[in-house]
N, C-alpha and C positions, 0 to 999 in steps of 0.2 A: 501688475494686475490688469492693466489695460490690454496688454498683449495677450494674456490668458483669455480675457473676455472676447477679444476680436478673433482669437483662434477658434473658440467654440462657435461663435456666430458664423464665421466663414465656413467651418466644417459642416454645420447644420444646413447652411444655404446650399452647399455643394451636393448634399445628399449622398456623400461618399461615406459608406459605413465605416471604413477603416480610418478615415480622417477624424470622424466623430470619436471613435475609440481612442485615437492618439491624443485628441484634445482633452480627454478626461483622465489621462494618465497622470498620477500624482508625482510630484518631485520627491526624491528620497528624504528621509527624516534626517535633519541636521544632528550631528553627533553630540552636541551640547545644547542644553536648554537655555534659551535667551528670551528677552522681552520682545514680543511681537507687536506690530502696529495694527490696531483694529481699523477695519474699514469704516468710513464715515457714513455711508448709506448703501442700501441694497440696490442692485441693478435690475433692470427689466429686460427680458429676452423672450420674444414671441416669434416663432417661425411657423408660417401657415396658420393653422388653428390651434397650435400646441404652445402652451406656456412653459418655457424652459427656465423661468426665473429661479425657482427653488433649486434646480440642479446647478445652475450657474453660481448662485450665491453660496451654496453649500460647498461647491468645488473650490471657490476662491477662499473660503474659510479653512478648508482642509489643507490647501496648498500653503496658506499663510502659517498654519500650525506646524506643518512639516518643516518649513524653512526656519521656524522658531525652535524646532526640536521638541515640541510639545506632543508627545505620543497620544496622550489621552484626549486632548482637544482635537487632534487630527482624526481619531476614530469617531468621536461624536459628530464631527462635520461630515465625515465620509459616510457614516450610517444614515444621516439625513439625506445626503445625496442619493444613496442607494434606494431609500424608501421613495424618494421623488421619482427616480428613474423607473422603479418597478411600476409605479402608477402610470407613467407615460407609456411604458412598454406594453402594459396590459390593454390600454385603450388605443394603441396604434394599430394600423393595418400593415400586414406583411412582416418581414423579418429583417428590415434594414438596420435595426438598432441592436441586433444580436452581438456584433463585435464590441460595441460600447458596453452592453450588459456584462459580457465576459470580463472586460477590463475592470469594470466596477466591482464585480464579484471577487476577482483576484485581489484588488486593492482593499476591499473590506476585510477579507480573510487576513491579509498581511498586516493591515492597520490594527485589527483586533489582537492579533498575536503580539505585536509590538507594545500595544497599550497594556495588555495583561502582564507582560514582562516588566514594564515600567512601574506598575502599581503593586500593592501588596495583596490585592484580591485575587482569588483563584478562578481564572478562566471566565470571569463574569462577562467580559467583552466578547470573548469567543462564543459563549452561549447565546448572547444577544445577536451576534453576527449570523449564527446558524439560522435564526428565524428569518432574517432578511434574505438569505440564500434559498431557504425553503420556499419563500414567496416567489422568488425568481424561477425556481424549478417548477412550481405549480403553474405559473403563467406560461412557461414554455410548453409544458406537457399537455395542458388542457386546451391548447389552440385547436379549433375544429377544422382548420384547413388541412387538406391531405398533404402528407409529407412526401416530397419527391427528393430522394437521396441525390446528392451532388448537384442539385439545381442551384443556380446563382441566387444570391440574396436580392430580394425585390419587394415591391409593395404587395405582391400577390403570394409571396412565399410563406411557408409554414414556420411558426415559431419553434416547432419541435426540433428544428435543425440546431437549436442552441442547448438542447437538454444535456448532452453527454459532458460538455465542459463544466456545466454547473454541478452535475452529479459528482464529477471528479473532485471539485473543490470541497463539496460537502463530505465526501469520503475522507479527504485529508483532515478535515475538521473533526469528524467523528472519531477518527483514530487518535487525534491529539487529545480529545476529551474522554477517550476510552468509553464511548457509547456505541459500541459496534452493533448492538441490537437494532439501532435505527437504520443501519445500512440496508436491512431487508425492505424497509419502506421505499427505498430507491430502486432496489434490485428488481422487485416484482413488476412495477409499471414499465420500467425501461426494457426488460427482457421480454415481457408479454407483447410489446410492440416492435420488437427486434431493432430498437434504436441503437443498440450496442454493436450492431453488425455493419453500420454504415457511418460515414462522416470522415473527419480528419483522422489520418492514421495515428497521429500523436495522441488524440483523445481516446481512440480505441485501445492503444497500448496502455495508457494510464489507467483506464477503466479495468482492463484485464489484470493489471498489477494489483490494484486494490481488491478486486474480487478474489484473486488467487490468495492474497493474504487473509481475507475474510474466511474462505473455505479452510485454510490451514488452521486458523484458530478454532474452527468448528470440527476439527479432526476429519474433514472430508479430503483426504490427501490426494486421491485420484483427480478430483475436480480442481484442487489447488494446483497440482502439477500441470494440468491441461491449460489453465488460464495463465500461469506464470511462464510456461513454455511459449505460448502465443505472444506474450509481452516481450520476451527475450528475442524471439525470432523476428518480430516486426519492428523492434526498436531500431532507430537510426544507427547505422554502423559507427558513426563518429560520437554518438552519445554514450561515452564510456562510463560517465558518472551514473547515468540512468541504468545502464546494463549492470553495473555493480550493485545498485540498489535492488534490482530484480533478483540477482544471484544470491544476495544475502538470505533470501527466503527459498529460492528454488533449490539451492544446493542441499540444505537440510531435508527438504521434502523428498528429493530424489534419494538422499542418503537412506532415509527410512525405508524406501521402496527398493533398496538394493542397487541403485544406480549411482556409482561413485564418480565424482568430478576428478578430472586429471590434474596432476600437479601443475602442468603448464597453464591450465585455465585459472587455477587458484593464484598462481604467480602473476599472470597477466593482469588480473583485476585486484591484486593485492588483498586477497581474502585469506591472509595468513592464519587467521583464527581457526579455519577449518582443516588446515593441513594435518595436524596430529590426529584429528578425528577420522579423516578419510583414510590415512595410512593405517591407523590401528584397526579400523573395520576391515580393510582389505586383508590384513594379516591376522586378524583375530587377537590382537594384542590389547587385552582389557586394561592393563595397567596404564599404558600410554593414553588410551581413550579416557580413562578417569582423570588422569593428570591434565589432559587438554581441556576437558570439561570444567575442571576446577580452576584452571588458570584464567580462562575467559568467562567465568561464571557471571560476573557482573554485566559484561557486554551482552551475553546471550539473554539474560533476564530483561535488560532494557529493550531488546528487540522483540521480546516475547516468544523466543524460540527455545528457551532452556528445557522446558518439559518435552518438547518434540525431540530434542537431541538426547534427552534421557531415554526416550523410547528406542533410540537407535542402538542402545546397549544390546537389545534383543538380537539385532543383526550381527553385532560383534560377537556375542556368545555363539551364535549359529556358526560363524566362520571359524571360531576357535575349535569347536567340536568337530567341524569338518576337517580341520588340519590334523587333529588327533587321529581321526578316522583314516586319513590318507597315510599318515606316518606308520600307524600300526597295521594297516592293510587288512583289517578283518571286520566283519559286521557286528561282532560282539565286543563291546567296549566296557571294561570293568570301571566302576566308579572310582576306585582308588587310582587307576591310571589317569583318569580325567582330573582328579584332584591334584595329581602330581604336576599337571600342566599349569594349574592355577598357582601352585607353590613355586614353580619355576619362574612365573611372572611376578613373584613377590606378593601374591594375593592368596595366602593360605586359607583354605576353605574346608569345612568338615563335609562328610559324605551326605548328610541330610540337606545341606545347602545346595550341593551339586545336584542332588536328586530333584530338589524343588525347581531349580532353574531348568533342568531337562524336561520335567513334567510340564512346565509352562510352555516351552518351545514345541513340545509334541502336541499339546492342546491347541496351540495357535497355528499348527501346520508348518512350522519352520523346519521341523525334523520329523521324519516318518519312521516309526518304530514303537517299541514299548520298553518299560523298565521292569526288570525282575527285582522286586524289593528284597526278597529273601537272599538272592544270590548277589545283589548289588551289581547288576550288569545292565547295560543299555543294549538292547537287541535292535539293530537297525534293519530297515527294509532292504531287500536285495536289489530292488529297482528304485533308483532315484531317491536315496535316503535324505538328501538335502535339496528339496525342490526349489528351483530358482523362481518358478512362476508364483509360488506362494509369497515369496519376499516381495516381488514386484507388485503383487495385488494387495499388499498390506495397506 
């Protein structure tokens, strides 16, 4: 305890932003819960005109709870620390405390998650932690000093330099709580000030990852692909785990838009669940597509991409009809011939079902032509009957 107190005192006296952040890093939670020793009295810590006593005592309590394996008490103490630091941060000049604020935001997020898992209540700690981080976000965003990108931390610097990291923590929490509607409250103020275009590369990549996922859930696939592409392109080349996380959403988004991942890419990042889907779309094999979707259904539902992959059936149907067109070599395709292709795949289908699927593809622009209902014939356009551009613009 004495060492922890001295560490924070020394860091604050040095005015080194990163030493202060390091001094507020919590020890890991002990694997088993045990009896902790309570502190006899609170300590006092004042540096300059700022009283850090509440931060110090809350930190000591949180560290003691972590060492005792008490997840709930660790969160209670960490939340008190966070509230005290928010107050100091708001009244401080400059942005020297930003690294410490980032450390505390991350610790609050992790402590809340651990406390919720240790208790029977549903996400109550995480919902409480969201309020603390929202306060941190507001204090960063509303700083009146002009933000100078890439400027060193100083007593004259803008607190806006700390916005993006806090936003990313909030995004992660909103996704866990399934309150995605709240993401828009962060998106608008950040992007209106162009705060997502500057800063640490890691923060920019994380931001684009979450924004890409958000647009995917809103069915805005072009924007989703743009943001996820940025995240993948600028992700550190050695961060394979992060690249895999990005590809879990980028692969299906691109799949719907007609851009299929290579087998080598899926193999490299061990994304085996997409292999049957990509192969079946490439060949128009609906049976393999349905089998792959069914096999990994629970996994896809947990990730929130199952409905997106269901939509990819449209691309698979398109490619199946294109293969029939290539094999027969004529622009007039009888519906019975197309039905034979489904029967050969082990998916017998009556002519009305085939006609319904084709009508939907024509309506959406995936196939150019028209259906003669009386003759049961699909008449394809002589020029570009299966437009690639339409798939990519989907």
